[in-house]
C-alpha positions as CSV (number, residue, x, y, z in Angstrom):
1,A,-91.6,-34.1,22.6
2,S,-89.3,-35.5,20.3
3,L,-86.7,-38.0,19.9
4,N,-84.8,-38.6,16.7
5,P,-82.3,-41.5,17.0
6,Y,-79.7,-42.4,14.1
7,Y,-77.3,-45.2,13.7
8,Q,-74.8,-46.4,11.2
9,L,-72.5,-49.3,10.7
10,N,-69.9,-49.9,8.3
11,L,-67.9,-53.5,8.3
12,V,-64.8,-54.3,6.1
13,N,-64.1,-57.9,6.2
14,E,-60.9,-59.2,4.2
15,R,-60.0,-62.7,2.8
16,R,-56.2,-63.6,2.0
17,T,-55.0,-66.5,0.2
18,A,-51.4,-67.3,0.2
19,F,-50.4,-70.0,-2.6
20,A,-47.2,-72.5,-1.9
21,R,-45.1,-74.1,-4.6
22,G,-46.9,-77.4,-4.4
23,G,-50.1,-75.9,-5.4
24,Q,-51.3,-75.7,-1.9
25,S,-53.3,-72.7,-0.4
26,D,-53.5,-71.2,3.0
27,T,-56.7,-68.7,3.1
28,L,-57.3,-66.3,5.8
29,R,-60.6,-64.5,6.7
30,Y,-60.7,-61.7,9.5
31,P,-62.2,-58.5,10.0
32,K,-60.4,-55.4,8.6
33,S,-62.0,-52.2,10.0
34,L,-65.3,-51.2,11.6
35,N,-66.7,-47.7,11.6
36,Q,-69.7,-47.2,14.0
37,Q,-71.9,-43.7,14.2
38,M,-74.6,-43.4,16.9
39,G,-76.6,-40.8,18.5
40,F,-79.8,-39.0,19.0
41,T,-81.5,-35.4,19.4
42,S,-84.2,-34.8,21.6
43,T,-86.4,-31.6,22.7
44,W,-88.6,-31.5,25.7
45,P,-91.1,-28.6,25.9
46,L,-92.5,-29.2,29.3
47,L,-93.9,-25.7,29.6
48,S,-94.0,-22.6,27.5
49,W,-91.0,-21.1,29.1
50,F,-89.2,-24.7,29.9
51,R,-88.0,-26.1,26.8
52,P,-84.8,-28.0,27.5
53,S,-83.1,-29.9,24.7
54,A,-80.3,-32.9,24.7
55,S,-78.3,-34.8,22.1
56,Y,-75.6,-37.3,22.4
57,S,-73.4,-39.1,19.7
58,I,-70.5,-41.4,19.8
59,S,-68.2,-42.8,17.2
60,T,-66.3,-45.9,17.2
61,I,-63.6,-46.9,14.8
62,E,-61.7,-49.9,14.7
63,N,-58.7,-51.0,12.5
64,N,-57.2,-54.6,12.3
65,I,-53.4,-54.8,12.6
66,L,-52.7,-56.5,9.0
67,N,-49.3,-58.0,9.9
68,V,-48.1,-60.6,12.4
69,S,-47.2,-59.0,15.6
70,T,-44.7,-60.3,18.3
71,F,-44.7,-59.0,22.0
72,T,-42.3,-60.1,24.2
73,L,-43.2,-60.0,28.0
74,P,-41.2,-61.1,31.1
75,T,-42.8,-64.6,31.3
76,S,-43.6,-65.3,27.5
77,T,-43.9,-64.3,23.9
78,Q,-47.1,-63.8,22.4
79,V,-47.6,-63.8,18.6
80,F,-50.6,-62.6,16.8
81,N,-51.6,-63.4,13.2
82,I,-53.0,-61.1,10.8
83,G,-56.2,-59.3,11.9
84,D,-55.9,-61.1,15.4
85,I,-55.6,-58.0,17.3
86,K,-56.8,-54.3,16.7
87,T,-57.0,-50.7,17.6
88,I,-60.2,-49.0,18.8
89,N,-60.6,-45.1,18.9
90,R,-63.7,-43.7,20.2
91,S,-65.0,-40.2,20.7
92,A,-68.2,-39.1,22.3
93,N,-70.1,-35.7,22.5
94,G,-73.2,-35.1,24.6
95,S,-75.2,-31.6,25.4
96,I,-78.1,-30.3,27.6
97,N,-79.3,-27.0,26.6
98,L,-82.2,-24.4,28.1
99,T,-83.1,-21.0,27.3
100,I,-85.1,-19.2,29.6
101,N,-86.5,-15.8,28.7
102,I,-87.8,-14.1,31.7
103,V,-90.8,-12.4,29.8
104,D,-92.4,-15.8,29.2
105,I,-92.7,-16.3,32.9
106,F,-93.5,-12.7,34.1
107,S,-95.0,-11.0,31.2
108,R,-95.6,-7.8,32.6
109,T,-92.4,-7.0,33.6
110,L,-90.3,-4.1,31.9
111,L,-87.1,-4.2,33.7
112,F,-86.5,-8.0,32.8
113,R,-88.3,-8.1,29.5
114,S,-84.9,-8.5,27.5
115,F,-83.6,-10.8,29.8
116,S,-82.5,-14.2,28.7
117,L,-80.5,-17.1,30.2
118,T,-79.0,-19.9,27.8
119,N,-77.7,-22.5,30.1
120,G,-75.9,-25.6,29.0
121,Y,-73.8,-28.5,29.7
122,Q,-71.7,-30.4,27.3
123,L,-69.4,-33.8,27.8
124,Q,-66.6,-34.4,25.4
125,D,-64.9,-37.7,25.8
126,G,-62.5,-39.9,24.0
127,D,-60.3,-42.9,24.5
128,V,-57.9,-44.9,22.2
129,W,-56.9,-48.7,23.0
130,S,-54.5,-50.8,21.3
131,N,-53.7,-54.5,21.0
132,V,-57.4,-55.6,21.6
133,E,-58.5,-59.2,20.7
134,K,-60.5,-58.9,17.5
135,G,-63.1,-61.1,19.4
136,L,-63.9,-58.0,21.8
137,D,-67.2,-56.8,20.3
138,S,-67.1,-52.9,21.1
139,K,-70.3,-52.2,19.2
140,P,-72.6,-52.0,22.2
141,E,-70.0,-49.8,24.3
142,F,-71.8,-46.4,24.1
143,W,-70.4,-45.0,27.2
144,I,-66.8,-44.0,27.1
145,R,-66.7,-43.5,30.8
146,T,-67.4,-47.3,31.4
147,P,-63.8,-48.7,30.6
148,L,-63.6,-51.7,28.0
149,R,-62.5,-54.9,29.5
150,P,-60.2,-56.7,27.0
151,N,-59.0,-60.2,27.8
152,N,-55.6,-60.0,25.6
153,I,-52.7,-59.6,27.9
154,V,-50.9,-57.1,25.7
155,A,-53.9,-55.0,25.4
156,Q,-53.7,-51.5,26.7
157,R,-55.4,-48.1,26.9
158,L,-53.2,-45.6,25.4
159,N,-55.1,-42.5,26.5
160,I,-58.2,-41.2,27.8
161,T,-59.7,-37.5,28.1
162,L,-63.0,-36.9,30.0
163,R,-64.2,-33.3,29.5
164,D,-67.3,-31.7,31.4
165,S,-68.2,-28.1,30.9
166,V,-70.7,-25.9,32.2
167,N,-71.8,-22.6,30.6
168,S,-74.3,-19.8,31.0
169,S,-74.7,-16.8,28.7
170,Q,-76.9,-13.8,29.9
171,R,-78.1,-11.0,28.0
172,W,-80.0,-8.1,29.4
173,S,-81.2,-4.5,27.8
174,P,-82.6,-3.2,31.1
175,L,-84.2,0.1,29.8
176,E,-85.4,-1.2,26.4
177,A,-88.8,-1.6,27.3
178,Y,-89.3,2.0,29.1
179,N,-90.7,4.8,27.1
180,I,-87.7,7.0,27.3
181,Q,-88.1,10.3,25.1
182,G,-85.5,12.9,24.1
183,R,-81.9,12.8,24.8
184,R,-82.1,10.3,27.4
185,A,-83.8,7.8,24.7
186,A,-80.0,6.6,24.4
187,F,-80.1,4.7,27.6
188,K,-82.9,2.6,25.7
189,T,-79.6,0.9,23.6
190,L,-77.8,0.1,26.8
191,S,-77.1,-3.5,26.9
192,F,-75.2,-6.1,28.7
193,T,-74.1,-9.4,27.8
194,N,-72.1,-12.1,30.2
195,N,-70.8,-15.5,29.8
196,F,-69.9,-18.1,32.4
197,V,-67.7,-21.5,31.2
198,R,-66.6,-23.9,33.8
199,S,-64.4,-27.1,32.4
200,I,-63.2,-30.0,34.1
201,Q,-61.0,-32.3,32.1
202,R,-59.3,-35.3,33.3
203,S,-56.9,-37.1,31.3
204,E,-54.7,-40.0,31.2
205,V,-51.7,-40.7,28.9
206,T,-49.7,-44.0,29.7
207,N,-50.7,-44.2,33.2
208,T,-50.0,-40.7,33.7
209,R,-53.3,-38.8,35.1
210,S,-53.7,-34.9,35.1
211,K,-56.6,-32.7,35.8
212,T,-57.1,-29.3,34.6
213,I,-59.8,-26.8,35.8
214,S,-60.9,-23.8,33.8
215,T,-63.1,-20.9,34.6
216,T,-64.2,-18.0,32.8
217,L,-66.0,-15.5,34.9
218,P,-67.0,-12.7,34.1
219,D,-66.5,-12.2,30.2
220,M,-68.9,-9.3,30.0
221,I,-69.4,-6.6,27.3
222,A,-71.3,-3.5,28.2
223,S,-72.7,-1.5,24.8
224,M,-74.4,1.6,24.3
225,G,-75.4,3.7,21.3
226,Q,-76.9,7.2,20.2
227,M,-74.3,8.6,22.5
228,E,-74.1,11.6,20.6
229,N,-77.2,12.7,22.0
230,L,-76.1,12.6,25.7
231,I,-73.0,14.5,25.3
232,Y,-75.0,17.2,23.0
233,A,-72.5,16.6,19.9
234,D,-75.6,15.2,17.5
235,K,-74.9,18.2,15.1
236,W,-71.6,16.9,14.0
237,L,-71.7,13.4,15.4
238,K,-73.7,10.3,14.2
239,N,-74.2,6.6,15.3
240,M,-71.8,7.0,18.1
241,Q,-71.4,3.8,20.3
242,M,-69.2,2.7,22.7
243,N,-68.3,-1.0,23.8
244,L,-66.6,-1.9,27.1
245,K,-65.4,-5.5,27.6
246,F,-63.9,-7.2,30.6
247,A,-63.1,-11.0,30.9
248,S,-60.9,-13.2,33.3
249,R,-59.9,-16.6,33.0
250,K,-58.2,-18.9,35.3
251,T,-56.7,-22.4,34.6
252,L,-55.7,-24.9,37.2
253,N,-53.6,-27.8,36.6
254,V,-54.4,-29.4,39.9
255,A,-51.0,-29.6,42.2
256,I,-48.9,-28.6,39.2
257,S,-49.6,-24.8,38.1
258,E,-52.2,-22.1,38.0
259,D,-52.8,-19.4,35.0
260,I,-54.7,-16.3,35.5
261,N,-55.6,-14.3,32.5
262,N,-57.3,-10.9,32.9
263,S,-58.3,-8.6,30.0
264,F,-60.0,-5.3,29.5
265,G,-60.9,-3.4,26.4
266,T,-62.9,-0.4,25.1
267,D,-63.9,0.4,21.4
268,L,-65.5,3.7,20.6
269,R,-66.8,4.5,16.9
270,A,-68.9,7.5,15.3
271,M,-69.5,9.0,12.0
272,I,-67.9,12.8,12.1
273,K,-69.5,15.4,9.9
274,D,-71.1,12.8,7.9
275,Q,-67.8,12.3,6.3
276,F,-65.3,10.8,8.5
277,D,-65.9,7.1,10.0
278,T,-63.8,7.1,12.9
279,S,-63.0,4.5,15.5
280,F,-60.7,4.2,18.7
281,S,-60.1,1.0,20.5
282,F,-57.7,0.1,23.7
283,N,-56.9,-3.2,25.2
284,L,-55.0,-4.2,28.3
285,R,-54.2,-7.7,28.8
286,T,-52.2,-9.3,32.1
287,S,-51.2,-12.8,32.8
288,L,-49.8,-14.3,35.8
289,N,-48.3,-18.0,36.0
290,R,-48.0,-19.8,39.5
291,D,-46.0,-23.1,39.9
292,L,-47.9,-24.7,42.8
293,R,-45.3,-26.9,43.6
294,I,-42.8,-24.5,44.6
295,K,-45.5,-21.8,45.5
296,R,-44.0,-19.0,43.6
297,V,-45.0,-17.1,40.6
298,T,-43.0,-18.0,37.6
299,Q,-44.0,-15.3,35.3
300,E,-46.1,-12.3,34.5
301,T,-46.8,-10.4,31.2
302,D,-48.5,-7.4,30.5
303,H,-50.0,-6.4,27.1
304,K,-51.4,-2.7,26.0
305,D,-52.6,-1.6,22.4
306,A,-54.1,1.2,21.1
307,T,-55.5,1.8,17.6
308,V,-57.2,5.1,16.1
309,Q,-58.4,5.2,12.2
310,T,-60.6,7.2,10.1
311,T,-62.2,6.4,6.6
312,F,-63.2,9.3,4.5
313,D,-63.8,9.6,0.8
314,V,-62.4,12.2,-1.8
315,Q,-64.0,11.8,-5.1
316,S,-63.5,8.4,-6.4
317,F,-60.9,7.6,-3.6
318,R,-60.9,6.2,-0.2
319,F,-58.7,6.7,2.4
320,T,-57.8,5.3,5.5
321,P,-54.9,6.3,7.8
322,K,-54.5,4.6,11.0
323,F,-52.1,4.8,13.8
324,D,-51.2,1.6,16.1
325,Y,-49.6,1.5,19.4
326,Q,-48.5,-2.0,21.1
327,H,-46.4,-2.3,24.3
328,D,-45.2,-6.0,25.8
329,T,-43.5,-6.9,28.9
330,A,-42.7,-9.9,30.7
331,T,-41.4,-10.7,34.0
332,L,-39.9,-13.7,35.8
333,G,-40.9,-14.6,39.2
334,T,-37.4,-13.6,40.3
335,G,-37.9,-9.8,39.1
336,A,-35.9,-10.2,36.0
337,Q,-37.6,-8.7,32.9
338,T,-37.3,-10.9,29.6
339,Q,-39.4,-8.7,27.3
340,N,-39.9,-5.1,27.0
341,V,-41.0,-4.0,23.4
342,K,-42.9,-1.0,21.9
343,V,-44.1,-1.0,18.3
344,I,-45.8,2.0,16.8
345,T,-47.0,1.9,13.3
346,P,-48.8,4.6,11.3
347,S,-50.1,3.4,8.2
348,L,-52.2,4.6,5.1
349,L,-54.8,2.5,2.9
350,M,-55.9,4.1,-0.1
351,R,-58.5,2.5,-2.3
352,A,-60.0,3.5,-5.7
353,D,-62.8,2.3,-8.0
354,I,-62.9,3.9,-11.3
355,N,-65.4,3.0,-13.9
356,L,-65.1,4.8,-17.4
357,P,-67.4,2.7,-20.0
358,K,-66.4,3.0,-23.5
359,G,-67.5,1.5,-27.0
360,L,-65.6,1.1,-30.0
361,I,-67.4,0.5,-33.4
362,L,-66.2,-2.2,-35.8
363,P,-67.4,-0.6,-39.3
364,L,-66.9,-3.7,-41.1
365,L,-68.8,-6.0,-38.9
366,N,-71.4,-3.2,-37.8
367,K,-70.9,-4.1,-34.3
368,T,-69.8,-2.2,-31.3
369,L,-67.2,-3.7,-29.0
370,T,-67.8,-2.5,-25.4
371,F,-65.0,-1.7,-23.1
372,T,-65.9,-1.5,-19.2
373,N,-62.7,0.2,-18.3
374,R,-63.0,-0.6,-14.8
375,V,-60.1,0.0,-12.4
376,I,-59.7,-1.0,-8.7
377,W,-56.5,0.3,-7.4
378,T,-55.2,-0.3,-3.8
379,T,-52.2,1.2,-2.2
380,S,-51.0,0.9,1.4
381,W,-48.0,2.1,3.2
382,S,-46.8,1.7,6.6
383,M,-43.8,2.5,8.9
384,T,-43.3,0.0,11.8
385,M,-40.8,1.6,14.4
386,R,-39.7,-1.2,17.1
387,S,-37.9,-0.3,20.5
388,S,-36.6,-2.3,23.1
389,P,-34.2,-1.5,25.9
390,L,-33.6,-5.2,26.2
391,T,-33.3,-6.9,23.0
392,I,-30.9,-5.6,20.4
393,S,-33.0,-7.0,17.4
394,D,-36.0,-5.2,18.4
395,N,-34.8,-1.8,17.5
396,S,-35.5,-1.1,13.8
397,R,-37.5,0.8,11.5
398,L,-39.5,-1.2,8.6
399,F,-41.0,0.8,5.6
400,N,-43.5,-1.3,3.7
401,L,-45.2,-0.1,0.3
402,N,-47.6,-2.2,-1.6
403,T,-49.8,-1.4,-4.5
404,N,-52.4,-3.4,-6.7
405,A,-54.3,-2.4,-9.5
406,D,-57.1,-4.7,-11.2
407,Y,-57.9,-3.2,-14.6
408,E,-61.0,-4.8,-16.2
409,I,-60.9,-4.0,-19.7
410,A,-63.8,-6.1,-20.9
411,K,-65.8,-8.8,-19.4
412,S,-63.6,-11.3,-20.6
413,L,-60.4,-9.5,-20.4
414,R,-58.6,-8.4,-17.0
415,M,-55.1,-7.2,-16.3
416,A,-53.7,-7.0,-12.8
417,L,-50.5,-4.8,-11.9
418,H,-49.0,-5.4,-8.6
419,G,-45.8,-4.5,-6.7
420,G,-44.1,-4.1,-3.4
421,F,-41.1,-2.2,-1.8
422,S,-39.7,-2.7,1.8
423,R,-36.8,-0.9,3.4
424,L,-35.3,-1.6,6.9
425,W,-33.2,0.5,9.2
426,H,-31.6,-1.0,12.1
427,K,-30.4,1.0,14.7
428,H,-27.8,-1.1,16.3
429,L,-27.1,-4.0,13.4
430,K,-26.4,-2.3,10.7
431,E,-25.9,-5.7,8.7
432,E,-29.6,-6.2,9.2
433,D,-30.4,-3.2,7.0
434,F,-32.0,-4.4,3.3
435,I,-34.1,-3.2,0.6
436,S,-36.6,-5.3,-1.4
437,Y,-38.8,-4.9,-4.1
438,Q,-41.3,-7.1,-6.4
439,F,-43.4,-6.5,-9.4
440,G,-45.9,-8.5,-11.3
441,T,-48.7,-8.6,-13.8
442,T,-51.2,-10.9,-14.6
443,L,-53.4,-11.1,-17.7
444,T,-56.5,-13.2,-17.8
445,F,-58.9,-13.9,-20.7
446,Q,-62.1,-15.7,-20.2
447,F,-64.1,-17.6,-23.0
């Protein structure tokens, strides 16, 4: 087992002398600021498979008020001299973590040989105090959940946040240890990853309390490779892999509101004919907001997007055509739709890396001046088509063209050329149409 503590303290004191006309002086001595850092890390290898670790740290920052402060109360007036009161800002982080591999407990298992659990607990606390008397010693206060007890009548806690989080991550490849041959060997690449997070946050700001509970379950990714063998397409497909993702998150503001967010996504990637690096992705996200005070749904949103792209080379040029689709809708609890926007964007990215080294002989100096002559040219164009039956401004077509050429003449001499062109056509508001273009160049000498 190990325990590694650390401690750091920085104190700043100030002396101020005021001189009067008669030669008299008045000297004040007071603390100006304090910065304390304390914490520890620890590990406990109790068993070969049970090795928890823990850590905790707290930061305390004090700043004294360096002017005369006056507070008017219902029954009296309080006046504080320079340095008599201070602000205190504290923040703390603590965690306990434990990773368990099933194979360390059951060494003969095949099904759960790759199964692992990573569990943890984390606390994140912080508070801010104002107008605390300088005599209050906050250095031994290492636990924020125990409040400070100032004696000053005008001292107050401005805010406090206490957050507790429990998380667990599971990873499993169920068939990885089995001797599966042939086309079915692709099942050995099947893997699952899931995350569970539950967080409880309690806050108080100027005597107003709130509590928020966030839960994420599931947050799962299922992945599988070598799928070309399963579908008998290995003659023209390689490295085919699919990922499926699903996540659900719930956020509860106790007695106020509730938000539920669900998302599903998939992506597929493969190399076609050893030339076309192709990918496809699709995502679906929905959200629901409910007001618990009136027990009604206030808003629902829906998002869909899909992307198809491929990359291939033609001699020194690389081309990446791409097609994007996106659709967003939003509906109020009354059934009125507030958003309905569809965006379709075809695009093309072209990149070339051309290297033509040359040499120039200098006859008088009997030397050869080498030119690298390397050109990296990148060009992209896209056409963004927006349409909406609700919002007039979301009905347009936008064409964008950007090009950039980086020409390395020699190791110490480079030149860059870049330009762009844009054109907007609006379906209904013709006054929104525009044309814009830009051009620039940069010449760089390196010595």
